C-alpha positions as CSV (number, residue, x, y, z in Angstrom):
1,M,-101.5,172.2,47.4
2,I,-101.8,168.6,48.1
3,T,-99.7,167.0,50.8
4,I,-99.1,163.9,52.1
5,S,-97.0,163.6,55.3
6,D,-95.4,160.9,56.4
7,I,-98.1,158.0,55.3
8,S,-98.2,154.5,56.4
9,A,-100.8,152.0,55.3
10,R,-100.8,147.8,55.1
11,I,-103.1,145.9,53.2
12,A,-103.8,142.3,54.7
13,G,-101.0,142.8,57.0
14,R,-98.8,143.7,54.3
15,L,-96.8,146.7,54.9
16,L,-97.2,148.9,50.9
17,L,-96.8,152.7,52.5
18,D,-94.0,153.3,55.2
19,H,-94.0,156.7,56.2
20,A,-94.3,158.0,52.7
21,S,-94.3,161.6,51.8
22,V,-95.0,164.3,48.7
23,S,-96.3,167.5,48.2
24,L,-98.3,168.2,44.8
25,P,-98.8,172.0,43.6
26,S,-102.2,173.0,42.6
27,G,-103.1,172.1,39.2
28,T,-100.4,169.3,38.8
29,K,-101.1,166.8,36.5
30,A,-99.3,163.9,37.9
31,G,-98.6,160.2,37.1
32,L,-98.6,157.6,40.1
33,V,-96.2,155.0,38.8
34,G,-94.2,152.0,40.2
35,R,-94.4,148.2,39.8
36,N,-98.0,146.2,40.0
37,G,-98.6,145.6,43.7
38,A,-96.8,148.1,45.0
39,G,-99.5,150.2,46.7
40,K,-100.5,152.5,44.1
41,S,-104.5,152.3,44.4
42,T,-103.8,151.8,48.2
43,L,-102.7,155.1,48.0
44,F,-105.5,156.4,46.6
45,R,-107.7,154.7,49.1
46,V,-105.9,156.7,51.6
47,I,-106.3,160.0,50.2
48,S,-110.1,159.3,49.0
49,G,-110.4,158.4,52.9
50,D,-111.8,154.8,52.2
51,L,-108.5,153.4,53.9
52,G,-106.9,154.9,57.2
53,A,-103.5,155.2,57.3
54,E,-101.5,153.9,60.2
55,S,-99.7,156.9,60.7
56,G,-99.2,160.4,58.9
57,T,-101.9,162.9,57.3
58,I,-102.6,164.2,53.8
59,S,-103.6,167.7,54.0
60,I,-106.1,169.0,50.9
61,P,-107.4,172.6,50.7
62,K,-110.4,173.1,52.3
63,N,-114.0,172.7,50.4
64,A,-111.6,171.0,47.3
65,R,-114.0,168.5,45.7
66,M,-112.3,164.9,45.2
67,G,-113.5,163.1,41.9
68,Q,-113.2,159.2,41.7
69,V,-114.3,156.9,38.9
70,K,-116.9,154.6,40.9
71,Q,-116.1,151.1,40.9
72,E,-119.7,149.8,40.2
73,A,-120.8,150.6,36.4
74,P,-124.1,152.3,36.1
75,G,-126.9,149.7,34.8
76,T,-129.9,151.5,34.9
77,E,-132.6,152.3,32.6
78,E,-131.7,155.7,32.8
79,S,-130.2,157.2,29.2
80,L,-126.4,157.8,29.6
81,I,-127.0,161.4,29.0
82,N,-129.1,161.7,32.3
83,I,-126.8,159.7,34.2
84,V,-123.9,162.1,33.4
85,L,-125.9,165.2,34.0
86,S,-127.3,163.8,37.6
87,A,-123.8,163.4,38.6
88,D,-123.4,166.8,39.3
89,K,-125.5,166.9,42.5
90,E,-125.2,170.9,43.0
91,R,-126.7,171.8,39.7
92,A,-129.3,169.1,40.1
93,A,-130.3,170.3,43.5
94,L,-130.4,173.6,42.7
95,L,-132.5,173.4,39.3
96,W,-134.7,171.4,41.7
97,E,-135.1,174.2,44.1
98,A,-135.5,176.5,41.8
99,E,-138.9,174.6,40.6
100,T,-140.4,175.3,44.0
101,A,-138.5,178.3,45.8
102,T,-140.6,181.5,46.2
103,D,-138.5,183.8,48.0
104,P,-136.9,186.7,45.2
105,H,-133.4,187.1,46.7
106,R,-133.5,183.0,46.8
107,I,-134.2,182.7,43.5
108,A,-131.8,185.5,42.4
109,E,-128.6,183.7,44.3
110,I,-130.2,180.1,42.4
111,Q,-130.0,181.8,39.3
112,M,-126.3,183.8,39.7
113,R,-125.0,180.0,40.7
114,L,-126.6,178.5,38.3
115,V,-124.4,181.0,36.0
116,D,-121.4,180.4,38.0
117,I,-121.4,176.9,37.1
118,D,-122.3,177.0,33.4
119,A,-125.5,175.3,34.4
120,H,-127.1,176.1,31.4
121,S,-124.6,174.4,29.0
122,A,-124.3,171.5,31.0
123,E,-126.0,169.2,28.5
124,A,-124.0,170.2,26.2
125,R,-121.0,169.3,28.1
126,A,-121.8,166.0,29.2
127,A,-122.9,165.1,25.1
128,S,-119.1,166.4,24.9
129,I,-117.6,163.9,27.0
130,L,-119.7,160.9,26.1
131,S,-119.1,161.8,22.4
132,G,-115.1,161.6,23.4
133,L,-115.6,158.8,25.2
134,G,-117.3,157.0,22.0
135,F,-121.2,157.3,22.3
136,N,-122.6,159.1,19.5
137,Q,-125.8,160.9,20.0
138,E,-128.3,157.9,19.5
139,A,-126.2,155.8,22.2
140,Q,-126.1,158.8,24.6
141,A,-130.1,158.7,24.4
142,R,-130.2,154.7,25.4
143,P,-130.4,153.6,28.7
144,A,-127.4,151.7,30.5
145,S,-128.6,148.8,31.1
146,S,-128.1,148.0,27.3
147,F,-124.7,148.2,26.9
148,S,-121.5,146.0,28.6
149,G,-120.0,146.4,31.4
150,G,-117.1,148.0,29.6
151,W,-119.1,150.7,27.9
152,R,-120.5,151.2,31.4
153,M,-117.6,152.0,32.9
154,R,-116.9,154.9,30.0
155,V,-120.5,156.1,31.8
156,A,-119.1,155.8,34.7
157,L,-115.3,157.8,33.6
158,A,-117.8,160.4,31.8
159,S,-120.0,161.4,35.4
160,V,-116.4,162.3,36.8
161,L,-115.2,164.1,34.3
162,F,-118.4,166.0,34.0
163,T,-118.5,167.0,37.6
164,E,-114.7,168.3,36.8
165,P,-113.6,168.0,41.0
166,D,-110.5,169.9,42.0
167,L,-108.4,166.7,42.6
168,L,-109.5,164.1,40.1
169,L,-108.2,160.7,40.8
170,L,-107.9,158.0,38.0
171,D,-107.1,154.5,38.6
172,E,-105.9,152.8,34.7
173,P,-108.7,155.1,33.1
174,T,-107.6,153.7,29.4
175,N,-108.0,149.8,30.6
176,Y,-112.0,150.0,28.9
177,L,-110.9,152.4,26.2
178,D,-109.8,152.1,22.8
179,L,-107.2,153.9,21.3
180,E,-109.3,156.9,19.9
181,G,-110.7,157.3,23.2
182,T,-107.7,156.6,24.8
183,M,-106.6,159.7,22.6
184,W,-109.7,161.9,23.6
185,L,-108.4,161.2,26.9
186,E,-105.1,162.2,26.8
187,D,-106.0,165.6,25.2
188,Y,-108.7,166.4,28.0
189,I,-106.2,165.6,31.0
190,R,-103.5,167.9,29.7
191,R,-106.3,170.7,29.5
192,Y,-108.0,169.8,32.7
193,P,-107.7,173.2,34.7
194,H,-107.7,171.6,38.4
195,T,-105.5,169.1,39.7
196,V,-105.1,165.3,38.5
197,I,-103.5,162.4,40.0
198,I,-103.8,159.2,37.3
199,I,-102.4,155.7,38.0
200,S,-101.5,154.0,34.3
201,H,-99.2,152.1,32.6
202,D,-99.9,153.9,28.8
203,R,-96.4,155.5,28.2
204,D,-97.6,157.7,25.8
205,L,-100.5,159.1,28.2
206,L,-97.9,159.7,30.8
207,N,-95.8,161.4,28.5
208,N,-98.3,163.9,26.5
209,A,-100.9,164.2,29.2
210,V,-98.9,165.1,32.8
211,N,-96.2,167.4,34.0
212,S,-94.6,164.9,36.9
213,I,-94.6,162.0,37.9
214,V,-94.9,160.5,41.7
215,H,-92.5,157.2,41.7
216,L,-93.9,154.8,44.2
217,D,-90.8,152.3,45.1
218,Q,-89.5,150.7,47.9
219,K,-92.8,151.8,50.0
220,K,-91.6,155.4,49.8
221,L,-92.8,158.2,46.8
222,T,-90.4,160.3,44.9
223,F,-91.7,163.3,43.1
224,Y,-90.1,164.3,39.4
225,R,-90.7,167.1,37.7
226,G,-91.3,166.0,33.6
227,N,-93.1,163.7,31.9
228,Y,-92.3,159.7,32.3
229,D,-89.6,159.8,29.5
230,Q,-87.7,162.3,31.6
231,F,-88.7,160.6,35.0
232,E,-86.8,157.4,33.4
233,R,-83.9,159.7,32.1
234,Q,-83.6,161.3,35.9
235,K,-84.3,158.0,37.7
236,A,-81.5,156.3,35.5
237,E,-79.0,159.2,36.5
238,A,-79.9,159.2,40.4
239,D,-79.3,155.3,40.5
240,E,-76.2,155.6,38.9
241,L,-75.4,158.4,41.2
242,Q,-76.6,156.3,44.3
243,M,-74.7,153.3,43.1
244,K,-71.4,155.0,42.8
245,A,-72.0,156.8,46.0
246,K,-72.5,152.9,47.6
247,A,-69.1,151.8,45.8
248,K,-67.1,155.0,47.6
249,N,-69.1,154.4,51.1
250,E,-67.9,150.7,50.7
251,A,-64.0,151.8,50.3
252,A,-64.1,154.0,52.9
253,R,-65.6,151.5,55.4
254,K,-63.3,149.0,54.2
255,H,-60.1,150.9,54.6
256,L,-61.4,152.0,58.2
257,Q,-62.4,148.7,59.7
258,S,-58.8,147.5,58.2
259,F,-57.2,150.1,60.1
260,I,-59.4,149.0,63.1
261,D,-58.6,145.5,62.3
262,R,-55.1,145.8,62.3
263,F,-54.4,147.8,65.5
264,K,-57.2,147.8,68.3
265,A,-55.1,145.0,70.3
266,K,-51.9,147.3,70.2
267,A,-52.1,149.6,73.0
268,S,-50.1,152.7,71.5
269,K,-52.9,152.2,68.6
270,A,-55.7,151.9,70.8
271,K,-56.8,155.6,70.8
272,Q,-56.9,155.9,67.1
273,A,-58.5,152.5,66.7
274,Q,-61.4,153.6,68.8
275,S,-61.6,156.8,66.9
276,R,-61.9,155.1,63.6
277,V,-65.0,152.6,65.1
278,K,-66.7,156.1,66.2
279,A,-65.9,157.5,62.3
280,L,-67.2,154.1,61.1
281,E,-70.4,154.5,62.8
282,R,-71.3,158.0,61.8
283,M,-70.4,157.3,58.5
284,G,-73.2,154.9,58.4
285,T,-74.5,153.2,54.8
286,V,-75.4,154.3,51.6
287,A,-78.7,151.8,50.2
288,A,-78.4,150.1,47.5
289,V,-80.1,150.4,44.4
290,V,-82.9,147.7,44.0
291,E,-83.3,146.4,40.6
292,D,-86.8,145.0,39.7
293,H,-86.3,141.7,37.7
294,V,-88.9,141.6,34.9
295,Q,-89.2,138.3,33.6
296,P,-88.9,138.5,29.3
297,I,-91.2,137.2,27.2
298,T,-90.6,134.8,24.2
299,F,-92.5,133.9,21.1
300,P,-91.2,130.7,19.8
301,E,-89.9,131.3,16.3
302,P,-92.0,129.7,13.2
303,E,-90.4,126.7,12.1
304,K,-91.2,127.0,8.3
305,Q,-92.4,131.0,7.4
306,P,-95.1,130.0,4.2
307,A,-94.3,132.3,0.9
308,S,-96.3,135.4,0.6
309,P,-99.4,136.6,0.8
310,I,-99.7,134.3,3.9
311,V,-103.5,135.2,3.6
312,A,-105.6,137.2,0.7
313,I,-108.7,138.3,1.1
314,S,-111.2,138.8,-2.0
315,G,-114.5,140.7,-2.0
316,G,-114.7,139.6,1.6
317,A,-118.0,139.9,4.1
318,V,-118.2,138.8,7.6
319,G,-120.8,138.9,10.6
320,Y,-122.5,137.2,13.3
321,E,-125.8,137.0,11.4
322,P,-126.6,136.0,8.0
323,G,-127.3,138.8,5.7
324,K,-126.2,141.1,8.2
325,P,-122.6,141.7,7.9
326,I,-120.0,144.1,9.9
327,L,-117.4,144.1,7.4
328,K,-117.6,143.8,3.8
329,G,-115.6,145.0,0.6
330,L,-112.9,143.6,2.0
331,N,-110.0,143.3,-0.4
332,L,-106.4,142.9,1.6
333,R,-103.7,140.8,1.7
334,I,-100.7,140.1,4.6
335,D,-97.6,138.9,3.7
336,N,-94.9,136.9,6.5
337,D,-93.3,139.8,7.7
338,D,-96.1,142.0,7.9
339,R,-97.2,143.6,11.1
340,I,-100.6,145.4,11.3
341,A,-102.3,147.3,13.7
342,L,-105.6,148.0,13.4
343,L,-107.3,151.1,14.1
344,G,-110.9,152.3,14.5
345,S,-113.1,152.7,17.5
346,N,-114.9,150.0,19.7
347,G,-117.7,148.7,18.0
348,N,-116.5,149.4,14.4
349,G,-115.4,145.3,14.1
350,K,-111.8,145.5,14.9
351,S,-112.4,142.1,16.9
352,T,-114.8,140.9,14.3
353,F,-111.7,141.4,12.0
354,A,-109.3,139.4,13.9
355,K,-111.5,137.0,14.3
356,F,-112.3,136.5,10.9
357,I,-108.7,136.3,10.0
358,S,-108.1,133.8,13.3
359,G,-110.6,131.1,11.5
360,R,-113.4,132.0,14.3
361,L,-115.8,133.6,11.7
362,A,-116.5,132.1,8.5
363,A,-117.0,134.6,5.3
364,E,-120.6,135.5,4.5
365,S,-119.2,136.3,1.1
366,G,-116.3,136.6,-0.9
367,E,-113.0,134.5,-0.2
368,M,-110.2,133.8,2.1
369,R,-107.3,132.4,0.8
370,L,-104.8,130.9,3.7
371,A,-100.9,129.7,2.5
372,P,-100.5,126.2,3.0
373,G,-99.6,125.1,6.5
374,L,-100.4,128.7,7.9
375,K,-100.3,128.6,11.9
376,I,-102.1,131.5,13.5
377,G,-101.9,132.0,17.3
378,F,-104.9,134.2,18.6
379,F,-104.9,136.3,22.0
380,A,-107.8,138.0,23.2
381,Q,-108.6,139.9,26.8
382,H,-111.5,138.0,27.2
383,Q,-109.9,134.6,26.9
384,L,-108.5,135.2,30.4
385,D,-111.9,133.6,31.5
386,D,-111.0,130.4,30.0
387,L,-107.7,129.5,32.2
388,V,-108.7,126.7,34.4
389,P,-108.8,128.3,37.8
390,N,-107.2,125.5,40.0
391,E,-104.7,124.6,37.4
392,T,-101.1,126.0,37.5
393,P,-99.2,127.3,34.6
394,V,-97.1,124.1,34.7
395,E,-100.5,122.2,34.3
396,H,-101.7,124.2,31.6
397,V,-98.7,123.4,29.6
398,R,-98.6,120.1,30.6
399,R,-101.8,119.4,28.7
400,L,-99.9,120.3,25.3
401,M,-97.0,118.4,26.2
402,P,-98.0,115.2,27.7
403,T,-95.1,112.9,26.9
404,E,-92.3,115.8,27.3
405,P,-90.5,115.8,30.5
406,E,-91.4,117.9,33.6
407,A,-87.9,120.2,33.1
408,K,-89.2,120.8,29.3
409,V,-92.3,121.9,30.4
410,R,-90.9,123.8,33.0
411,A,-88.8,125.9,30.3
412,R,-91.2,126.6,28.1
413,V,-93.4,127.9,31.2
414,A,-90.4,129.9,31.7
415,Q,-90.7,131.0,28.1
416,M,-94.0,132.6,28.9
417,G,-92.3,135.1,31.4
418,L,-93.5,133.6,34.4
419,A,-91.1,133.4,37.4
420,T,-90.1,129.8,38.8
421,E,-92.5,130.5,42.0
422,K,-95.4,131.5,39.8
423,M,-95.0,127.9,38.1
424,A,-96.9,126.3,40.7
425,T,-99.7,128.8,41.3
426,A,-103.5,128.0,40.6
427,A,-104.5,130.4,37.7
428,K,-107.2,132.3,40.1
429,D,-104.1,133.2,42.2
430,L,-102.0,135.0,39.5
431,S,-102.3,138.3,38.8
432,G,-103.7,140.1,36.0
433,G,-100.1,140.3,34.3
434,E,-99.3,136.8,34.8
435,K,-102.4,135.4,33.6
436,A,-101.9,137.4,30.3
437,R,-98.2,136.4,30.1
438,L,-99.7,132.8,30.4
439,L,-102.6,133.1,27.8
440,M,-100.5,134.9,25.6
441,G,-97.8,132.1,25.9
442,L,-100.4,129.0,25.1
443,A,-101.7,131.3,22.0
444,A,-98.1,131.1,20.6
445,F,-97.3,127.7,22.0
446,H,-97.7,125.8,18.6
447,A,-95.0,128.6,16.6
448,P,-97.6,130.5,14.5
449,N,-96.7,132.0,11.4
450,L,-98.9,134.7,11.8
451,L,-100.1,136.1,15.7
452,I,-103.0,138.2,16.3
453,L,-103.1,140.2,19.9
454,D,-106.4,141.5,20.7
455,E,-105.6,144.4,23.7
456,P,-102.8,142.3,25.3
457,T,-101.5,145.1,27.8
458,N,-104.6,145.7,29.5
459,H,-103.1,143.8,32.9
460,L,-99.1,144.5,32.1
461,D,-97.4,147.1,34.0
462,I,-94.7,149.3,31.9
463,D,-92.1,147.1,32.3
464,S,-93.7,143.9,31.4
465,R,-94.9,146.0,28.3
466,R,-91.5,146.9,27.3
467,A,-90.6,143.3,27.8
468,L,-93.6,142.1,25.0
469,I,-92.0,145.3,22.4
470,E,-88.7,142.9,22.6
471,A,-90.8,139.9,22.3
472,L,-92.6,141.1,19.7
473,N,-89.4,142.7,17.6
474,D,-87.8,139.3,18.3
475,Y,-90.3,137.6,16.6
476,N,-89.9,136.1,13.2
477,G,-93.8,136.0,11.8
478,A,-96.6,138.2,10.9
479,V,-98.3,140.2,13.5
480,I,-101.8,142.0,13.6
481,L,-102.2,144.2,16.6
482,I,-105.4,146.0,18.4
483,S,-104.3,147.9,21.1
484,H,-105.0,151.3,22.8
485,D,-101.5,151.6,23.8
486,R,-99.9,154.0,21.1
487,H,-96.4,153.2,22.4
488,L,-96.8,149.5,21.9
489,I,-98.3,150.1,18.1
490,E,-95.6,152.7,17.0
491,A,-92.7,150.3,18.5
492,T,-93.8,147.0,16.8
493,V,-95.8,147.6,13.6
494,D,-95.1,148.8,10.0
495,R,-98.5,149.5,8.8
496,L,-101.8,150.9,10.0
497,W,-105.3,149.7,8.8
498,L,-108.1,151.6,9.6
499,V,-111.9,149.5,10.2
500,N,-114.4,152.3,9.7
501,N,-117.6,152.4,7.7
502,G,-118.2,148.7,7.8
503,T,-114.8,147.9,6.0
504,V,-111.0,147.9,6.5
505,T,-108.7,150.1,4.2
506,T,-105.0,150.9,4.5
507,F,-104.6,154.2,6.4
508,E,-101.1,156.1,4.8
509,G,-100.6,158.4,7.8
510,D,-98.7,157.8,10.9
511,M,-100.0,158.0,14.6
512,D,-99.4,161.5,15.1
513,E,-101.8,162.1,12.1
514,Y,-104.6,159.6,13.2
515,R,-104.3,161.0,16.6
516,D,-104.8,164.9,15.2
517,L,-107.6,163.8,13.2
518,I,-109.2,162.3,16.6
519,V,-108.9,165.3,18.5
520,A,-109.5,167.5,16.2
521,S,-112.5,166.6,14.3
522,G,-113.7,163.5,16.6
523,K,-114.0,161.5,13.1
524,K,-112.2,158.6,12.3
525,K,-111.0,159.2,8.5
526,E,-108.2,159.4,6.2
527,E,-105.9,162.0,6.0
528,P,-106.2,164.0,2.5
529,K,-104.0,163.5,0.2
530,Q,-101.2,166.3,-0.3
531,A,-101.2,168.0,-3.7
532,D,-98.8,166.9,-6.1
533,E,-95.4,168.6,-5.5
534,S,-94.4,168.6,-8.8
535,S,-97.2,170.7,-10.0
536,S,-96.3,174.2,-11.3
537,K,-96.7,177.4,-9.4
538,A,-99.3,179.0,-12.1
539,D,-101.3,175.4,-11.8
540,Q,-100.8,175.4,-7.8
541,R,-102.6,179.1,-8.2
542,K,-105.2,178.1,-10.1
543,L,-106.0,175.0,-7.7
544,N,-105.9,177.1,-4.8
545,A,-108.1,179.4,-6.3
546,D,-110.8,176.8,-7.4
547,K,-110.3,175.5,-4.1
548,R,-111.2,178.1,-2.6
549,A,-114.1,178.9,-4.5
550,S,-115.7,175.4,-4.1
551,L,-115.3,176.1,-0.6
552,A,-116.9,179.3,-0.7
553,P,-120.3,178.2,0.8
554,L,-118.6,176.3,3.6
555,K,-116.6,179.5,4.3
556,K,-119.8,181.8,4.3
557,K,-121.4,179.2,6.9
558,I,-117.9,179.6,9.3
559,N,-118.6,183.4,8.9
560,E,-122.6,183.3,9.7
561,I,-121.7,181.4,12.6
562,E,-119.0,183.6,13.9
563,S,-121.4,186.3,13.5
564,L,-124.0,184.4,15.4
565,T,-121.5,183.5,18.5
566,G,-120.9,187.4,18.5
567,K,-124.9,187.8,18.8
568,L,-125.2,185.2,21.7
569,E,-122.3,186.2,23.6
570,K,-123.9,189.9,23.8
571,L,-127.0,188.3,24.5
572,I,-126.1,186.5,27.7
573,Q,-124.1,189.3,28.8
574,A,-127.3,191.2,28.9
575,L,-129.6,188.6,30.3
576,D,-126.7,188.1,33.0
577,A,-126.6,191.5,34.0
578,E,-131.0,191.4,34.1
579,L,-130.8,188.5,36.2
580,A,-128.5,189.8,38.9
581,D,-130.9,192.6,39.8
582,P,-132.9,190.8,42.8
583,A,-135.7,193.6,42.2
584,L,-136.2,191.5,39.2
585,Y,-137.6,188.5,40.9
586,E,-139.8,190.6,43.7
587,K,-141.4,193.0,40.6
588,A,-142.0,190.4,38.0
589,P,-140.8,187.0,39.1
590,A,-142.6,185.4,35.7
591,K,-140.4,187.5,33.9
592,A,-137.3,186.9,35.4
593,A,-138.3,182.8,35.2
594,E,-138.6,183.8,31.2
595,K,-135.2,185.6,31.2
596,A,-133.3,182.3,33.2
597,K,-135.3,180.1,30.5
598,Q,-133.6,182.8,27.5
599,R,-130.3,182.6,29.1
600,G,-130.4,178.7,29.4
601,E,-131.3,178.7,25.6
602,A,-129.1,181.0,24.5
603,A,-126.1,179.2,26.6
604,A,-127.2,175.7,24.5
605,K,-127.3,178.0,21.3
606,L,-123.8,179.3,22.1
607,A,-122.4,175.7,22.6
608,A,-123.9,174.4,19.8
609,A,-122.7,177.2,17.7
610,E,-119.1,177.0,19.2
611,E,-119.2,173.6,18.6
612,Q,-120.3,173.3,14.7
613,W,-117.7,176.2,14.1
614,L,-114.8,174.2,15.3
615,E,-116.2,170.9,13.1
616,L,-116.2,173.3,10.1
617,S,-113.3,175.3,10.3
618,S,-111.7,171.7,10.8
619,E,-113.0,170.6,7.9
620,Y,-112.4,173.7,5.8
621,E,-108.8,173.8,6.9
622,E,-108.1,170.4,6.1
623,A,-109.9,170.7,2.7
624,M,-107.3,173.7,2.2
625,A,-104.3,171.6,2.9
626,S,-105.3,168.9,0.6
């Protein structure tokens, strides 16, 4: 149980938590939600002890280990796998001590503790986490310094997940992940055996990975059971009840006040009037429901929509170096009403394809034809750095409307979803979400026929993401979307393209099928085609028989691995029994060391065999279903 009692905290003199309290049962997966700037990260700092509270206490079980992603990403020459392994300080210390210890009893304690913390399978676990976050075996062996800051943040996330703390605090962990990494993390958190508190604006993550919501609003904390959708319903119902209670309270107060005003000057009614005054004081007031207004986002309508296809690619190839295309064999068309999401892990070429379509990269071979008069708007997160730090949103827009009056300039800024008080704020002082709104507005300024958005949601809270969904659905042009926000994709697009294996192809499944593929196999591949429903039963039986025959070698391999895992499990049990005997370390320390080594090797083989079994079983089931 984690108990936050009567906590108050300030940042730069601003009160963000005011006597806030909440309790979380052990094993809770809680999403911490609230508007940007409400104080969610501040609460994390108070929980972790990095910020002192003005009042109140936080009770965490004794000896509970707490884990957070470090703010600074590792950038050393050490390999990724070693960085993750070294995050488990206890394991590293025990392994070091095992090399130098001479007391047989202490050696026995060390070996048993290594068994308890599953140290011998550590490398396999670390590799599995890194793989889930997008690092293949070759990448895991490379030094951290060879990766960009965003990829190194994934290593920092992998490190804290590997240590498996009793209380895991995650602050916007998907900001540096692609859709595939986000789906993997969603599944990982759902299965995590300890308590998790996660700050996120990713609606699908909050719907599928957590079992409760802690809402930070008006400096208070409120606990709701269930996922984010359930929280929204409960919150709406509570707000409605509060509004009704407030209206009833105001009516009763008005009635009492009317009696007091009419009779307080009359001697015959003085006592009754005084009694009503006391009743009015006892009644108190019901607080109003404070509604945070979210500025809408508006994309200007194209003046004229070209005939389809607006983009046609034939035999296209594109890259950054001559003779080394990132993508090739591109044979695609985009129509004027297409809503397309690009799927595929980071590094496969999604952003390269977006730059190609937008004209920022030229074709290395093949041909790309654009419809006459086609206007393309392009937004990417890295463009946030292109804003002029000391210029206001009005000044950014005025550069595009030099002859227009001030009122029209401000009206265009308002369409971008920036409040009046933010129009005169320097870009460097805007929040990340406000910068994103400004940049999207600038990208769509000339009413494009095709709008390309590359990760538009990183700095947007849930309400702003809803505003973006509404804006895209109201927009009367074509859209190409790259996003790790599955809810945004499902709410706005109707076609999925998979960027993988050096090309771009149509993905015929839906997002649920794509998620199942990612989580089950870790491979980005299309759903196998279903058997022809029109086949006769006899044909189907023959097809299934042929299929089983063709898959017999695969099934045999699966059975062999099952047999091997059984043998390895028995071997590990036998070795554990031997290693638990302190006499072994006194009479034959060399033999004890050899047994410990055998145990570690067996555990590693078991982990590898189980992983291979899962992969082959998934492959067999998918093949049988096709």
